[in-house]
N, C-alpha and C positions, 0 to 999 in steps of 0.2 A: 501234553505239549504246553498247556497253560502253566503247569507247575514249573516246567523248565524255563519259560520266559520270565516268570517271577524271580526265579533263582538268579538268572543273569542280571536282572535289574538290581537286585540286592547286592550282588558282587560289584556291579558298576558303581553303586553309591559308596561302597566301602573301600574301593580301590584308591580313593584319595585324589582322583583327577580334579584339576582346577577347571571349572567351567566358567562361562561368562557371568553367571549369577553369583558364584562364590567369589570371583574376582571383584565383582561390584560390591559384595558385602564387606570384603576386606578393605576396599577403598573407602567405604562409608565409615568404617571404624577408625581408619587412619586419618581421614580428612580433618576432623576437629583438632587433632594433635598437631598436624602439619600446619594448619592455619594459625594455631596459637603460638607456635615457636618460630614461624617464618619472619615476622617483624623483628622480634628481639635478636635473632641470629643475624639478619641483615644489618641492623643497627650496630650490634657489638662488633661484627667483623669489619664494618666500614670505619668505625670510630677508632678502633685499635690497630688498624692495618699498618700505619706508618710507625707507631711506637713498637709494635712487635718486630718490625724490620730493624729499627735502630737498636733495640735491646735484645736481639735474637740470641747472641752468645750468652747473655746473662739468663735468659729464659731457659735455654737448653741445660745449663748447669744447675739451675735452682731446683729445689724440691717442689713437689706438687702444691704444697701449701703456699710457698713463696711465689710460685707462678700465678696462683689465683689472686694473691695480694697485689702482685705487680699489675695484673690485668685490671683489677679493681681501681688501682691508682691511675692507670691509663684513662679509664672511663671518667672517673671523677675529676681528674686533672683537666681533661678536654672540656668537660661540661662546666665545671665551676672553679677550676684553678687550684684545687687542694686535693691532697691524697688522704685516704682513710688510714693508710699504714705508713708509719715513719720508721725511724731507726736506720737499719742498713738499706732499706728500700726508699729512703728519701730522695735519692738521685733518680728514681724512676718516675717521678711525678712531673708530667708535662704541664706546660702553661695552658691556660684556657684559650681556646681558639674559636673563632666564628668565621666560617668560610662559605658564603652564599654560592660561590661557583662550584663547591663540592657537592651540591645537591644533585648534579648530573654525574652519576657514577655507574659502575657496572650493575649495581643492585637496582637502581631506578630504571636503567635500560632493560633489565630482565623483567621488572614489573610492568613496564610499558608494553613489552612484547607479549606478556601473559594477558594483559588487559585487552590488547588488540586481538589476541587469539579468542578470548571470550566473546568480544563484540562481534567479530567477523563470523565465528563459529555459530553464534546464536542466530545471526541473519541467514547463514547457509542452512541451518537446521529448520528455520521457519519456512524457507523456500522449498526445501525437500519435503517437509511435512505437508505443505500445501499441494505438492505434486503427488503425495501419497507414498513417498519412498521412505518415510520415517527419518529419524535423526541420523545424520552422517558424521558429524564432528562430535567426538565424545567429551563429556565432562566439561563443557564450556563454563557453566556457572561456578563449579568448584575451582577450576584453574584461574578464572577471573578473580575470584575471591582471594585466593592465595596470592595472586599477583598484586592485588591492592595492598595487602599486608607487607609484601616485600618492598613495594614502592615506598610506602610510608616509612618503614624501618630504615631503608637505604637512604632516603632523603634526609631524615633526622640525623643519622650517623654522618652523612656527608656534610651537613650544615655545621657540625661541630668538629669535623675532621680537619687536620692541619693541611694547608695548601701544599701541593707538591713543590719540591725544589725547582727553581727556574734554572734551566741549563745555562752555564756561563757562555756568553757570546764571545766567540773567538774571532779576532780580526784576522783576516787572511790578506796576505800581501799579494798584490798582483805582480806577476813576473811577466814583463813584456820582453818577448824575444823578437828580435828583428827578423823579418822574413828575408831570407837570402835566396837569390836565384842561383841554383846550382849550375845552370847553363850559362851564367854570365861570364864573359871572358874579360879578365882584368885589363889585358892589353888592348882590347877592342879589335884585334885582328883575328881572322879565321886561320887556324893553323892547318886546316885540311885543304888539300888541293884537289881539283877536279881531275879525274882520270881521263877525261875526254880531251 
């Protein structure tokens, strides 16, 4: 009987089931990479968003090398006003921009939400640990740390991002329609007669 139990345990280990511990180990291996790339991705995506939209047709038809050159020109153009690559790509160099209002964007909002998750989750876990229930909210420190990176990258990208176009203000004409009384009798006399 003992031999049979050992055999089932070995089969269970080899079956490749993902347990909570193995999931945690995978998360521990991925976390440093995600933390390292989160700030650059947020920065790059935010600072190039408008230029990628403006030059979308050129990006789609360009080769991979030219796409990378154009994206580099977008970043250096917004940061310093010059492009690393000239020639046929000279027209894709944007002007230097500084936009303090761009600091608040989708990336900084996501970062603030992640930081709030980390802070609130840490407080909830402290309360639940004091009550003897253990941690309830998972990975608060890691998510909070990644959120800080996203916040910093998004804020820097937004600071140098071009301001969005202001919508044109259209003047609307007010049309005044006179109110007419459909029951108003022009002649002032009642054409109906009483049947009594």
